[in-house]
C-alpha distance (Angstrom), angle and dihedral (degrees) to the residues before:
residue distance angle dihedral
M1 . . .
I2 3.86 . .
R3 3.80 119.6 .
L4 3.87 129.1 166.5
C5 3.66 121.8 -123.7
P6 3.96 103.8 -113.9
V7 3.87 90.0 -140.6
C8 3.84 105.9 45.4
A9 3.81 99.2 9.6
T10 3.76 92.4 -127.0
S11 3.83 112.8 165.3
L12 3.88 107.4 -116.8
N13 3.80 123.0 -167.4
L14 3.92 101.7 -148.3
P15 3.78 126.7 -175.3
E16 3.77 113.0 -96.2
G17 3.71 122.0 -118.0
Q18 3.79 97.5 36.3
S19 3.76 138.8 107.6
G20 3.73 133.3 -169.3
V21 3.90 142.8 74.2
V22 3.82 116.3 -22.2
A23 3.81 123.5 -166.3
C24 3.84 116.8 -145.8
P25 3.78 107.8 -133.5
P26 3.79 97.3 -149.9
C27 3.80 99.7 48.9
G28 3.82 102.9 15.6
A29 3.84 93.5 -126.6
R30 3.91 114.9 153.4
F31 3.79 117.5 -148.2
L32 3.88 137.4 159.9
A33 3.83 111.1 -99.3
D34 3.77 123.6 -173.9
T35 3.85 114.0 -162.5
Q36 3.82 97.7 170.5
A37 3.80 96.1 132.7
P38 3.92 112.1 -151.8
D39 3.78 118.6 -141.5
D40 3.77 85.7 -110.1
P41 3.88 115.0 23.3
L42 3.76 89.6 -168.1
A43 3.89 97.4 52.3
S44 3.87 96.9 95.0
L45 3.84 92.7 48.2
P46 3.81 123.9 98.4
P47 3.88 111.4 -105.6
A48 3.65 120.5 -87.6
R49 3.76 131.3 -158.8
P50 3.74 107.1 -153.4
Q51 3.80 112.2 -178.5
R52 3.69 122.7 -139.1
V53 3.86 109.2 -137.5
A54 3.77 120.6 -144.4
I55 3.77 97.8 -137.7
A56 3.85 130.9 126.6
Q57 3.77 113.7 -117.5
G58 3.82 114.4 -120.7
T59 3.79 94.5 31.9
D60 3.80 127.0 122.1
S61 3.82 89.2 -113.1
W62 3.70 89.9 52.6
R63 3.75 93.0 50.8
E64 3.78 91.9 47.6
L65 3.83 92.5 51.3
R66 3.80 89.9 48.4
R67 3.83 91.2 54.7
S68 3.76 89.3 59.4
L69 3.75 95.1 50.3
R70 3.78 141.6 66.7
M71 3.86 99.3 -113.3
A72 3.81 130.0 -155.7
S73 3.79 93.6 -130.3
E74 3.87 89.4 54.6
T75 3.86 94.2 52.0
P76 3.83 97.2 86.3
A77 3.75 88.8 58.7
V78 3.78 94.2 46.2
L79 3.96 89.1 50.7
G80 3.81 95.0 43.2
L81 3.81 93.6 -112.7
S82 3.70 98.7 115.8
S83 3.82 117.8 115.5
F84 3.75 91.5 -145.5
S85 3.80 120.4 91.9
N86 3.74 118.7 -116.5
A87 3.81 88.1 11.3
A88 3.74 92.8 150.5
A89 3.82 92.9 49.5
N90 3.73 92.0 49.3
L91 3.80 89.8 49.5
R92 3.76 91.2 55.3
A93 3.68 91.5 50.0
E94 3.77 90.5 52.9
K95 3.73 94.5 47.3
R96 3.90 87.1 52.9
G97 3.82 89.4 56.6
K98 3.84 102.8 -97.5
R99 3.86 118.0 145.5
I100 3.75 112.3 -78.4
F101 3.85 112.0 -115.2
V102 3.89 113.7 -124.9
N103 3.77 118.3 -170.4
A104 3.94 128.5 -170.3
A105 3.78 91.9 -92.7
M106 3.72 94.6 53.2
R107 3.74 91.9 49.3
K108 3.82 91.1 49.5
G109 3.81 90.5 52.5
T110 3.93 90.9 51.2
E111 3.79 91.3 47.5
Q112 3.84 92.5 48.3
E113 3.63 99.8 44.6
P114 3.97 97.4 89.9
F115 3.71 89.9 51.3
A116 3.86 94.1 47.8
R117 3.87 90.7 45.0
A118 3.86 90.2 53.2
A119 3.77 92.2 46.4
Y120 3.80 90.1 49.8
A121 3.77 91.8 46.9
A122 3.82 92.7 54.0
T123 3.68 90.5 63.6
H124 3.81 108.3 21.5
G125 3.73 103.7 28.2
A126 3.85 135.1 -99.9
A127 3.85 119.5 -43.7
D128 3.77 118.6 -177.1
A129 3.83 126.3 -155.4
A130 3.76 114.4 -105.7
M131 3.78 145.9 161.4
Y132 3.81 125.8 -132.0
V133 3.76 132.9 -170.1
D134 3.71 130.2 -161.0
G135 3.81 113.6 174.5
D136 3.89 108.1 -62.3
Y137 3.84 93.2 -10.9
G138 3.67 130.7 83.2
C139 3.80 145.4 170.2
S140 3.75 138.2 -158.8
L141 3.79 105.3 -149.5
D142 3.92 124.2 -152.3
G143 3.75 83.7 -146.2
I144 3.83 147.1 -23.8
S145 3.76 129.4 -159.4
A146 3.83 117.7 -109.5
D147 3.76 90.8 -107.9
G148 3.77 92.2 52.0
R149 3.73 94.8 -124.2
T150 3.89 102.9 107.6
V151 3.86 125.9 52.4
L152 3.77 120.2 -158.2
E153 3.73 121.1 -149.4
I154 3.85 116.0 -174.8
K155 3.78 121.0 -157.6
T156 3.80 120.4 -177.5
P157 3.80 110.8 -167.4
Y158 3.82 110.4 -140.3
R159 3.83 90.3 -138.5
G160 3.78 93.6 41.6
R161 3.88 115.1 -146.7
A162 3.88 92.0 -0.2
H163 3.80 86.6 68.7
E164 3.85 119.9 98.5
R165 3.77 90.1 -128.9
W166 3.78 92.0 65.5
R167 3.79 92.5 48.2
L168 3.71 91.9 51.3
A169 3.64 93.8 46.3
L170 3.90 90.8 56.3
A171 3.87 85.8 57.4
G172 3.71 92.9 47.9
R173 3.76 93.7 -107.0
T174 3.82 138.7 119.8
L175 3.78 139.0 -143.1
P176 3.89 107.2 -105.2
S177 3.76 90.5 -117.0
D178 3.93 90.1 57.3
Y179 3.73 91.5 45.6
A180 3.91 92.1 53.3
Q181 3.82 92.0 46.9
I182 3.69 93.3 50.0
Q183 3.80 94.4 45.9
H184 3.75 88.6 50.9
Q185 3.93 88.4 53.1
L186 3.89 92.8 49.9
M187 3.91 89.7 46.8
V188 3.82 89.6 56.7
C189 3.86 104.3 36.6
R190 3.93 94.8 32.1
A191 3.76 92.3 -140.5
A192 3.86 117.5 167.5
R193 3.83 94.5 -123.6
A194 3.73 146.2 -3.9
H195 3.86 132.4 -135.2
L196 3.76 116.0 -152.4
F197 3.76 104.2 -158.2
V198 3.90 111.2 -163.7
W199 3.73 105.6 -160.3
D200 3.92 126.1 -153.1
A201 3.91 99.8 -153.7
E202 3.91 92.8 -167.5
A203 3.79 96.7 49.3
R204 3.80 93.7 33.2
E205 3.76 91.1 -132.8
G206 3.75 133.2 126.3
V207 3.92 138.8 -158.4
R208 3.77 120.3 -148.4
V209 3.80 123.4 -145.0
D210 3.81 116.5 -169.2
I211 3.90 116.0 -142.3
L212 3.77 124.2 -174.7
P213 3.96 123.1 -156.8
D214 3.79 114.7 -81.3
P215 3.79 106.2 -163.6
A216 3.82 90.3 -178.6
F217 3.73 87.0 62.7
W218 3.84 90.9 48.8
L219 3.78 88.0 65.4
R220 3.80 90.9 56.5
I221 3.85 87.7 50.8
R222 3.72 93.4 52.0
I223 3.82 94.6 45.4
G224 3.85 90.1 48.9
W225 3.87 92.4 50.8
D226 3.85 93.6 45.0
A227 3.78 88.3 57.1
F228 3.83 97.4 41.4
W229 3.84 98.8 44.7
P230 3.91 96.1 69.1
T231 3.79 89.2 54.2
L232 3.73 90.4 67.9
C-alpha cells in the first residue's frame, strides 16, 4: 500500500495489513503508518454527493469551469509537490485568466492519451473520460469505469522509460505529485480505487499502479487549498 513520507514526501510501498513505526530510506524520518486496509476504505466517511458534469474536456466552457474550482491537477502545485519551478505562481496566473502554458511534455501526454486509454481498456476494461464536481473541488478524469468505482489516471513520461515515473511504477510506487493528484480525484468522485497507468509511447506498453483512498491525505489537500485560495 502506498503512503507518503510526511517529511520528504517520498512515495513508499508498504506491506498491507501492518501497523507500527516506518523508517523512510531517503531521509531517515520515522513515522507511524497503518496499512490495515478495510474492505471499504470510504465506509467511515460522511456521505458525499459528487456531481458528474456533462462537459467536453478541452473546450472553452471546460476551461472556464476549471478556473472556478480547486482542481486535482493543480493540487501538487498547491502542496509544493510539483516538479516544475514557480508552479504555485503559474497556477495563480492561470486562475486569474492568463494563458495556460503548454510545453512539449504536456502536448505529448495529450496526444498519447487515447492510445494509452485503449491499451488499458484491452486489459482492464473500458474507462471513459469524465469531470466531477463536489462543492469547491473538481477533477477531470482520464477515465472512470462504468460502475464508477475505478479511476484511471494516465501519465506519459516525455523520456519514456528513462523517466523516474516509469522506474517508480515498476516498483509499485508513484511520484509525490501523482499521488497528490490522484488522492484529490478520489476525494472528489469517491471511487473505491485508482489505477495510475504509466504509458511508454514508444514501446506502446503501460505499467499499472493501484492506489486506494487515503482520507488522511485529503485533509492535507483541503488545508493546503484553504491557505492557497485567498492568495488568488
